[in-house]
C-alpha positions in Angstrom: 8.3 11.9 160.8 6.0 14.5 159.6 8.8 17.1 159.8 11.0 14.8 157.6 8.2 14.4 155.0 7.6 18.2 154.9 11.3 18.9 154.4 11.6 16.2 151.7 8.6 17.6 149.9 10.1 21.1 150.0 13.3 19.8 148.6 11.5 18.0 145.9 9.6 21.2 144.9 12.9 23.1 144.9 14.5 20.5 142.7 11.5 20.6 140.3 11.7 24.4 140.1 15.4 24.2 139.5 14.8 21.5 136.8 12.1 23.6 135.2 14.4 26.6 135.3 17.2 24.6 133.8 14.9 23.3 131.0 13.8 26.9 130.3 17.5 28.0 130.1 18.3 25.0 127.9 15.4 25.9 125.5 16.5 29.5 125.5 20.1 28.4 124.8 19.0 26.1 122.0 16.8 28.8 120.5 19.7 31.2 120.8 22.0 28.8 119.0 19.3 28.2 116.3 19.0 31.9 115.8 22.7 32.3 115.6 23.0 29.5 113.1 20.2 31.0 111.0 21.9 34.4 111.1 25.2 32.7 110.0 23.4 31.0 107.1 21.7 34.3 106.1 25.1 36.0 106.2 26.6 33.3 104.1 23.8 33.5 101.6 23.9 37.3 101.4 27.7 37.2 101.0 27.3 34.6 98.2 24.7 36.7 96.4 26.9 39.8 96.8 30.0 38.0 95.3 28.0 36.8 92.4 26.6 40.3 91.7 30.1 41.8 92.0 31.4 39.2 89.6 28.9 40.0 86.8 29.5 43.8 87.4 33.3 43.7 86.8 33.8 40.7 84.5 33.1 41.3 80.8 34.3 37.8 79.6 31.2 35.5 79.8 33.2 32.3 80.2 35.4 33.7 83.0 32.3 35.1 84.8 30.4 31.8 84.7 33.4 29.8 85.9 33.8 32.2 88.8 30.1 32.0 89.7 30.3 28.2 89.7 33.1 28.4 92.2 31.4 31.0 94.4 28.0 29.4 94.8 28.8 26.4 97.0 30.0 28.8 99.7 26.5 30.0 100.2 25.0 26.7 101.2 24.6 25.1 104.6 27.0 22.3 104.0 29.4 24.2 101.8 32.1 21.6 102.1 29.7 19.0 100.5 28.2 21.3 97.9 29.2 21.6 94.3 27.8 23.6 91.3 27.2 23.1 87.6 26.1 25.9 85.3 25.0 25.0 81.7 24.5 27.7 79.0 23.7 26.5 75.5 26.5 23.9 74.8 28.9 25.1 77.5 29.3 23.6 81.0 30.9 25.3 84.0 31.6 23.4 87.2 33.0 24.1 90.6 36.2 22.3 91.7 35.9 18.7 92.7 32.5 18.5 91.0 30.5 15.3 91.6 27.0 14.7 90.5 24.5 13.1 92.9 20.8 12.4 93.4 20.6 15.2 96.0 20.3 18.5 94.1 18.3 21.6 93.5 18.0 23.3 90.1 16.9 26.7 88.6 16.5 27.5 84.9 18.4 30.4 83.3 16.1 32.5 81.0 16.8 35.0 78.3 13.6 36.8 77.0 11.5 34.1 78.7 13.4 31.3 76.8 15.3 28.6 78.7 18.9 28.8 77.6 20.6 27.0 80.5 20.4 26.0 84.2 22.3 26.3 87.5 22.3 23.2 89.7 23.7 22.7 93.2 24.5 19.1 94.3 25.3 17.7 97.7 27.9 15.0 97.8 26.2 13.1 100.6 26.0 9.4 101.6 23.0 7.4 100.6 21.7 7.2 104.2 21.3 11.0 104.2 19.7 11.2 100.8 16.2 10.3 102.1 16.1 13.7 103.9 16.0 16.9 102.0 19.1 18.8 103.3 18.3 22.0 101.5 16.9 25.0 103.3 14.0 27.0 101.9 16.2 30.1 101.9 18.7 28.2 99.7 16.0 27.6 97.1 15.3 31.4 97.1 19.1 32.1 96.9 19.5 29.8 93.9 16.6 31.6 92.2 18.2 34.9 92.9 21.6 33.7 91.5 19.8 32.4 88.3 18.1 35.8 87.9 21.5 37.6 88.2 23.0 35.2 85.6 20.0 35.8 83.3 20.4 39.5 83.6 24.1 39.3 82.9 23.6 37.1 79.8 20.9 39.4 78.4 23.3 42.4 78.9 26.0 40.4 77.1 23.6 39.7 74.2 22.5 43.4 74.1 26.2 44.5 74.0 26.9 42.1 71.1 23.9 43.3 69.2 25.0 46.9 69.8 28.4 46.2 68.5 27.0 44.6 65.3 24.7 47.6 64.7 27.6 50.0 65.3 29.8 48.1 62.9 27.0 48.2 60.3 26.5 51.9 60.7 30.3 52.5 60.5 30.4 50.3 57.4 27.5 52.2 55.8 29.1 55.6 56.6 32.4 54.4 55.2 30.7 53.1 52.0 28.8 56.4 51.5 32.0 58.4 52.0 34.1 56.2 49.7 31.3 56.2 47.2 31.3 60.0 46.9 35.1 60.0 46.6 35.0 57.2 44.1 32.5 59.0 41.8 34.7 62.0 41.6 37.9 60.1 41.0 36.3 57.8 38.4 34.9 60.8 36.5 38.3 62.6 36.5 40.3 59.5 35.4 37.9 58.0 32.8 38.5 60.5 30.0 42.4 60.6 30.1 42.5 56.8 30.3 40.3 56.6 27.2 42.6 58.9 25.4 45.7 56.8 26.4 43.9 53.6 25.3 43.0 55.1 21.9 46.5 56.4 21.3 48.0 53.0 22.3 45.7 51.1 20.0 46.3 53.5 17.1 50.1 53.2 17.6 49.8 49.4 17.5 48.4 49.7 13.9 51.5 51.6 12.7 53.6 49.8 10.1 57.1 48.6 10.8 56.7 49.0 14.5 59.8 47.9 16.5 59.2 44.7 18.5 60.0 46.3 21.8 57.7 49.2 21.1 54.9 46.8 20.2 55.4 44.9 23.5 55.4 48.1 25.5 52.3 49.4 23.8 50.6 46.1 24.4 51.4 46.4 28.1 50.1 49.9 28.1 46.9 48.7 26.4 46.5 45.9 29.0 47.1 48.2 32.0 44.7 50.8 30.7 41.9 48.2 30.1 42.4 46.9 33.6 42.3 50.5 35.0 39.1 51.2 33.1 37.6 48.1 34.6 38.4 49.5 38.0 36.8 52.8 36.9 33.7 50.9 35.9 33.5 49.2 39.3 34.0 52.5 41.0 31.1 53.9 39.0 28.9 50.9 39.9 29.9 51.2 43.5 29.1 54.9 43.8 26.0 54.9 41.7 22.8 55.7 43.7 20.4 54.5 41.0 16.7 54.1 41.5 15.6 50.4 42.0 13.3 49.1 39.3 11.7 46.3 41.2 9.5 43.6 39.6 8.4 40.1 40.4 11.1 37.5 39.6 11.6 33.8 40.1 14.8 33.5 42.1 15.9 30.2 40.4 15.6 31.8 37.0 17.7 34.8 38.1 20.4 32.3 39.2 20.2 30.4 36.0 20.4 33.5 33.8 23.3 34.8 35.8 25.6 31.7 35.7 24.9 30.7 32.1 27.8 32.6 30.7 30.1 31.3 33.4 29.4 27.6 33.1 32.0 27.2 30.3 34.7 28.8 32.5 33.8 26.4 35.3 34.2 23.4 33.1 37.5 24.7 31.8 38.8 25.1 35.4 37.5 21.8 36.7 34.7 23.2 38.7 31.4 21.2 39.1 28.2 23.2 39.4 25.6 21.8 41.8 22.1 23.2 41.9 19.8 22.7 44.8 16.7 24.8 44.0 13.6 25.2 46.2 10.2 25.5 44.6 8.1 28.6 43.8 10.5 31.2 45.2 9.3 34.6 44.0 11.1 37.9 45.0 10.3 41.5 44.1 13.7 42.9 43.1 15.7 44.8 40.5 16.6 41.8 38.3 19.7 43.5 36.7 21.2 44.3 40.1 20.5 40.9 41.6 22.0 39.3 38.5 25.1 41.4 39.2 25.1 40.1 42.8 25.0 36.5 41.7 27.6 37.0 39.0 30.0 38.7 41.4 29.6 36.0 44.0 30.1 33.3 41.3 33.3 34.9 40.0 34.5 35.3 43.6 33.9 31.5 44.2 35.6 30.5 40.9 38.7 32.6 41.8 38.9 30.8 45.2 39.1 27.3 43.5 42.4 27.3 41.7 42.5 23.5 41.6 38.8 22.9 40.8 36.1 21.9 43.2 32.3 22.3 43.6 30.3 25.4 43.2 26.9 24.9 44.9 23.8 27.1 44.4 21.0 26.6 47.0 17.7 28.4 47.1 15.0 28.0 49.8 12.3 29.8 51.7 12.8 30.8 55.3 9.7 32.4 56.9 9.2 35.6 55.0 12.5 35.6 53.2 14.1 34.0 50.2 17.6 32.5 50.8 20.3 32.1 48.2 23.5 30.3 49.2 26.6 30.4 47.0 29.1 27.8 48.3 32.5 26.9 47.1 35.1 24.3 48.2 38.0 26.7 47.8 40.8 28.1 50.0 38.4 29.7 52.5 38.7 33.1 54.3 40.6 33.5 57.6 38.6 34.7 60.6 40.5 38.0 60.8 39.6 38.7 57.1 35.9 37.9 57.2 35.0 41.2 58.9 36.9 43.0 56.1 35.4 41.2 53.2 32.8 43.8 52.2 35.2 46.8 52.6 36.0 48.6 49.4 39.4 47.8 47.8 40.0 44.9 50.3 41.2 41.8 48.5 43.5 38.8 49.2 43.7 38.0 45.5 46.9 38.4 43.4 47.5 41.6 41.6 45.4 41.8 38.5 42.9 39.3 39.7 40.5 41.6 41.5 39.8 45.2 42.3 38.4 44.6 45.8 35.1 46.3 44.8 33.0 43.3 43.6 31.8 42.3 47.1 31.3 45.9 48.2 29.0 46.3 45.3 27.2 43.1 46.3 26.8 44.4 49.9 25.4 47.7 48.7 22.9 46.2 46.4 21.6 43.7 49.0 21.2 46.4 51.6 19.3 48.6 49.1 16.9 45.7 48.7 16.3 45.6 52.5 18.1 42.3 52.5 21.1 40.8 54.3 24.3 38.9 53.4 26.3 36.7 55.7 29.6 34.8 55.3 30.7 31.6 56.9 34.1 30.2 56.0 36.8 27.7 57.0 40.4 27.8 55.7 41.1 25.0 53.4 37.5 23.9 53.2 35.6 26.7 51.5 33.2 29.6 51.9 29.4 30.1 52.0 27.8 33.4 51.1 24.2 33.5 52.3 21.9 36.2 50.7 18.6 36.9 52.4 15.9 38.8 50.4 12.3 39.6 51.2 9.8 37.3 49.5 7.5 38.7 46.8 5.8 41.9 48.0 2.0 41.9 47.7 
């Protein structure tokens, strides 16, 4: 009996040792599987981060890049088949395929120069029974933050590229204006005197008695053409002139009133209603003669755009340290491909004889010489707005 008990006790101890060893092996195996799963998740996350970084490096089109990122992101999450992504940037929304919003999500803001411009959100399309538990890993929160930083960097780079293009275009435009200005001055000087002689001779000939009818008509055409040519010469001289600015304090509303006084009768004749929306106490330190020329040129341009009448709206206001003048018409508008050419010398869409293509170039030069800016917004069939920005009164 004692021998039996001894053997049973030995067997029990062996079984316990085996059980303990088995438990240790199981814990080791479970830990091994956990480590493997963690490694797999880290590999998925790193791969996701790499694909996002690769996307922003090779894709220049912002819309395409953000669409691709929205599709890439779910693959980096633990339950990728249940994950979906939404990226918002300003008024644009980019979503992964089969997107479905739920109450289970994590979110990171997208920043440009410390300003929130959008967000990236990962949702889990889980059943309500699972929503009480947070299914997101800590590492996934860090991953989302990393992706948001990459997107922020990409959008900042896109913004810098756009600003660089604008500056390059402005420099190119300024160089072009300077070159054409020098050429224009020489051409204008050479043509002005012979044109004056032709005009004088034509006008004298028209005073001759018994002038044949056909000769009178031809001389009349010559006179008209020469006068038009001299008008071009005048604009060329204005365009090329590098005159010293004579700045003085002026009320912007008074400058507008004085500039459009002589054009009001023409507006009435052509069925154009003038609307004035003036702000209060807007003083600017400018050369009044040059700014009047700007307002006159913009007004004439607006009148010529409204063949069938319309509204001509003058608006003045303050905006921080600047005075704003808007000249708005309800005319034919400017196509998007022509807006960038509007201030180029000799560019015009008007009929022959209606414009030289220099009026708006003169406007551009004057405003830039006043350390100001001018912008255009237009829509075909609805009209155009020229917005002039000038520094407020200098102390």
